N, C-alpha and C positions, 0 to 999 in steps of 0.2 A: 413777881407780879404775874397775874393770869394773862396769857396771851390770847386775845380774841381773834378768830379767823377774819381775814380780809374779805371784801366782796369778791375778789378774784378767787380766793380759796373756796368760798362757798359755791361760786359758779362752776368752778372746775369739778368740785365734788358732785354737783348735780349732773353735769355732763358725763362724768365717769360712771355714775349710777345708771344713766340712760343707755350707755354704751354696752352694758353687761347683759342686756336682755333683748331678745327679738320681739318687737312690739307689732301688733297687727291693727292697732287703733288708728283711725284716720286722723285723729287730732295730732298725732306725732308730726305729721307733715306741716303743721301750722306752728311748729316750734323752730326757732332759729338753730341751725346746725353749727356744731363745733367741728372745724376741719383739722386743726392741729394745735400744738402749743410749743412754746420754747421758753427759755429762761435767759435773762440778762443780769449781769452783775452790776450793782450800783453801790453807792457809798453806804447805804443802809442794808446791804445784803443782796441776795438774789431775788429777782422779781419774775414771777411766772406771767407770761403773755399768751393770750388766747387768740387764735386765728379763727375768726367766725365767718359764717356765710355772708357775702356782700349783700347789703340792703340799700334801698333808696332812703328817702326822708322818713322821719317819724310822723305819726299821726298828729302830734303836736305841731310840727313844722307845717304840715299840710293845712291844718286849720288856721295857722297864722297867715299863710298865703291866700287862703280862701276863707274869710271869716264867716261865711254863711254856714249855718248848721247843716248836718246831713239830712237829706229827706228821708221819709219813712222806709221806702224799699232799701235804700243804701244802708240805713241804720240797722235794719234787720239782717242784711247780709253780713255786715261787720260783726254783729252780735253772735250770729251763728258760728262764725269762725273763732271768735274768742271763746265761746262756750265749748266748742269742740276741743280746743286746746286745753281748756281748764278741766274738762271731763277726762281727757287723757292723763293729765297730771294728777288729778285727785283720785281717780278710780283705778288706774293701771299702774302709774309710776309712784304713787304715794308721795307726791310732792306738793307743797304749798308755795305758790309764787311769792306772795306777801309784798309785792311792789307794783301792783297793777296801776298803770297810768298811761296817758297818751304818749309820753316820752318812750315808753317801753313797748309800744306797738309800732313796728316799722313796716313800710311798704316793700313788698318783694320786688326784686330787680328783674322785670320782664324784658326790658330792652337790653339784650346782652351786648350790643355794640357799644354800650356805654363803658364797659370794662376796657375794651381795646382802645377806645378814644381817651380814656382816663390815663392809661399807660403811655400812649403816644404823646399826650400833652405834657406828661411829667418829663419825658425825655427831651421834648423840644423846649419846654419852659420849666425847668426844675423849681420845685417849691422852695421858698425861703427857708434857711436853716441856720441853726446856731450850734457851733462846735464847742462842746463843753470841755472835752479832753480827748485823748487818743481813742478811747473806747466808747464815747458817748456823743451823739449828735441829736439835737432836737429839730424836728421838721414841722413846719406849719401845715395844718390840715388842708387838703384840697377837696373841694366839693365836686360831686358828680354834676355833669350837665343835665338838663332836663331831657326826658325821653323825646325821640323824634316825633314829628307830627303824626297822629293816628296811633301811636303806640301807648300802651297802658302804663300808668304809674305803678301798677301792681296792687296786690291785696295785702291786708294786714297780717303780720306774723308776730307772734308773742316772743319777746326778747328779754334779755337781762335777768339772769338768775342770781344776781349778787346778793339778794336778800332772801332767796328761796331756802326752804327747810325741808328735810326729809322726815317723814313720820306723820301720824295722824293728829297728835296732840302735843302742844308745847306749853311749858309753864311760862308765867310772866317773866319778863326780863327787859332787855333793851327794846324800846319801841320799834315796831315794824310798821310798814305802810306809810305812804305819804299822808301828811296831816289831814288834808281835805277829803281823803278817802278812808280814813281810819275808822274801824269798827268799834262799837261801844265796849266790847270786852277787852280791847287793847287799851283804851283810855283808862279803864279800871284795873288794868294789869291782872286780868283773869286768865286762866288757861285758854288756849285758842287753837283752832284747827283750820281746815280748808274753807270753812264758812266765811272767814275774813275776806277771801278773794271774791266771794259772791257779794258781800256788802260793798266792796270797792267797785265792782262792776256796776252795781246799782247806781252808785254815785257818778260813775264814769259815763253812764248812759246820758245823764243830764247834760254833761259837757258836750257830748256829740250831737244831741238832738235839740237842746235849748240854747247852746252857744254860751253857757255860763256855768259856773260851779254851783252845785246844789248846796254844799256847805261852804259858803264863801265868807260870811260874816262871823268868823270864829277866832279872830285875833284881837289882841289889845292894841292900844294906841302905839305901842313900841313895835308892833308887828310880831309879837310872840303869841304862840298858841294859847288860847284861853279855854280850858276844858269846860268851864261853867257855861260859857256862851255856846260852845259846841253842843253840849248835852241839852241845853235849853232849846236850841234849834231842832235837835232830834225830836224832842217832845212835841214841838209845834207841828212837825211834819208827819210823824208816824204815831203820835200819841205817847202816853206815859208807859214806862216799862212794867211788866208784870212783877208781882212780889217774888216769884222764883228767881228772876234776874237780880233783883236788889239783894237777895240773900247770898249771892255768890261772891261778894267782895266786902271787906271791912270798910272800904272807903266810900261805898255808895251812900252811906248815911250823911255825907256832906251835902248831898243833892236831893235825896229822896227819903220819904218816910217809909216804914215797912211795907206799905201797900203800893208804893211807886209814885205817890204824889210829890210834886216838885216843892222843895222847901228852901232852896238857895236863892230866895228872892232878892237878897241884898247883893249877891254876886252877879246875878244875871236874871233878867225878866224873860218869861216865855214870849217870844216875838209873835205879833198878831199876823201869822201867815199860815199857809197850808200848801200841800202839793197841788191842790186844785187851783188855787190862786196863782201859783208860780208857773204852771204849765200854760204856755201861750200858743203852741203850734197846732193843737187839735181841738175838737169840740164834739159834743154829743157822745154816742156810744164808742166812737174811736178813742176819744180821750179817756173814757171810763176803762176801756180794755187796756190801754197803755199804762194807766196808773195802777190798775190791779196787778199787772205783770211786775211793775216796779216794786210794789209793796211786798210781793213774795220774796224779794231780795233784801229789803230793808226791814228786818225784824230784829227786835232786841235779843231774843234767844237764838243763838247760832243754830241750834238744832231745828228751829222752825223755818229757817231760810231754805228755799228750794235749792237742790243741788244743780250742778251744771247739766247733768243728764235730764233731770226733770224739767228744767227751763227749756231745753232743746225741744221737748215734746209739748210745750205750752201752745194752746191754740192761737194765741196772739202772734207767735213767732213762726208757726208752721205756714 
């Protein structure tokens, strides 16, 4: 049987690749660092463990604590950091992240006293543990305390390279990307590249600024991903795909005619919605500029999506 690499294997490969070159790109500082690694022996063999840069909570956890969406200046600051990190990965390191989501954006640890307090508290009140055998003990995770009053929670850092890939283009295979952030070329199992990260970021912006998922209603009653509902919603939000996209997969004819018109009416209807109707935070020219920026990322054809570098120079973000 073919042995597929684990998430840890892939992540270690990415960090090993990054360690072999001296990079001058500012986006590298926005990538979580690998400090060290070690191996443990278990019943299923040896397990590689990574020692990573300490971080505070994820962006997902922060949004659960504060359910209010980010305001526009904060959104733009967060986007600039993510885009700098992606530009470094895509243009310098030749890496596709392939798993962009709020769980994989963590806040840097600016209050360094939290580390000393964490160690002190563990000594005074050890975490609950379960001894499996002489060589293995399982410890309950301990949370960091909150930063002291007046200290920053930190800024977003891109983390988790367990799904990342080296190289510019990859053939279809096991699905990558979280379902709600999945690009259309992944759904149709087409070859894919770094543009899938740009699609994910476009969908992620909606979470941060609108407080809800852009592609939320894409599951059946059992909670399974429904690609027909997903694609129908894409058509509603960004329009039908061009004929060039339809011709790139043998399975697109289940949904589209050769010109890109939707034909899967029995499987899913095109919902009566649009980006303009869903966007509730802005109005007038500001709303138009925001949606124009978003549409440059949500394109059917990967090569038509703006790159991270191009997005950093967009007037809306500058």
